[in-house]
C-alpha positions, 0 to 999 in steps of 0.5 A: 190125645195125639194118635200121632205121636204116641205112636211116633213115641212108641218106635223112638223108644223101641228103637232107642232101647232095641238091645236091651227090649230084645234081650227083655223079648228072649225072657220073655218068651222063654214059656212059649217056646218051651211049651212050643218044645213040650207039644213037640216032645208029648207026641213021642216022649211022654215022660220027658214032656211032663217033666219039661211042662212042669219046667214052663212052670217056674220059667213063668216067673221069669215072664212076669219079670220081663214083662214088667222090664218092658215097662219100666224101660219104657219110662227110663226112656221117657225120662232119658234114663237109660240102662244096661242090658245087666239093669234092664232086667235087676232092676225088675228083681221084686215086680214078678208077683205083682205082675202076675197079681194085676194081669190075673186079675185083668184075666178074670174080668175077660174070662166070661166073656171069652169062655161065652165065645169059645162055646159059641163057636165049638157048639152052636150049630146055626151058623148066624146064631154062632157069629152073632154070638162070637160077634157080641163076645167078641165086642165085650172082650174089645171093650174091657180090654180097652177099658183095663189097658193101662192096668198094668203100667200102672200098677208097675208104676204107680204101686200101691196107688195103682191097679184096677180102678186107676188105670179104668179112670185113667181110660175114662174120657180116652176110651176111643183113642185108647183102642185105636193105639191098640187096634195098631200095634196089638192088632199090627202085631197079631195080623202080621203074625198071621200073615207070615205063619199063613206064608210059611206053612205053604212049604212042606220037608223038615228044612222049612219046616225049621227056617220058618219056626226060627223065622217066626220065634224071631218075628215074636220076638221082635214084636212081643215088646210093642204093646207093652211100649204103648202101653206104658206110654199112653199110661205115661201121657194120661196119668201128666195129663190128668195130672195137670188137669188136677193141679188147675182144678185145686187151684181155680177154687183158691181163685174165687175167694181172692176175686170175691175180696177185691171186688169187696173192698171196691165196694167199701172204697168206692173210686172218687 
């Protein structure tokens, strides 16, 4: 699998569907923006903060639909079937529960090493032991993230035949390539986001706080779809390649009897 080709396709798809991805990203991050507002209001207005917190739970529905929409839109653009902004969102109807279900299963798989890393960091006082355990748990989380990286697009695009096992099978044999794409895309976005936050935190004042918050929100909206796009392209490429391999394997047994038959005929009718 060509890593450069996957990354090139990722940014080509993102460019071709930029407006649609941007609007989907707004819906996908409604919960994030609302929870930020809740954090601010809880300190001053507890009741209003609690009401908004309940509202955040309902906003998760739109988040799940929009994240599924990124996967569906990526498939459409790869197949040269562009969608309008309205159609890109309307086609996600019925996918919120699927996205939630498969995301929950993937999350449950990784919850133990994640909790182990958090516990080690906060409650173990020995510096050497703390960072050793954090490193071990971190490697486990990275391994599981890569192993099940294609499970979500598999569940969305393949329906009942997709999911955890289907995604895991696709990664098998291409683990390091999938890991590298994951590090470049998701790792790159996290690195740039942290760098931007570090740079903006150096300024004080209400005006700069508002400006920095707006810049970080815009950055989140612009970069959020990239991971979903790259994972979907990986799924489509590996699924297509492995389907071709299966077709070739299905045809191989059919060739052997034919060759055996030809051998038998040649022995029964020797050339004079």
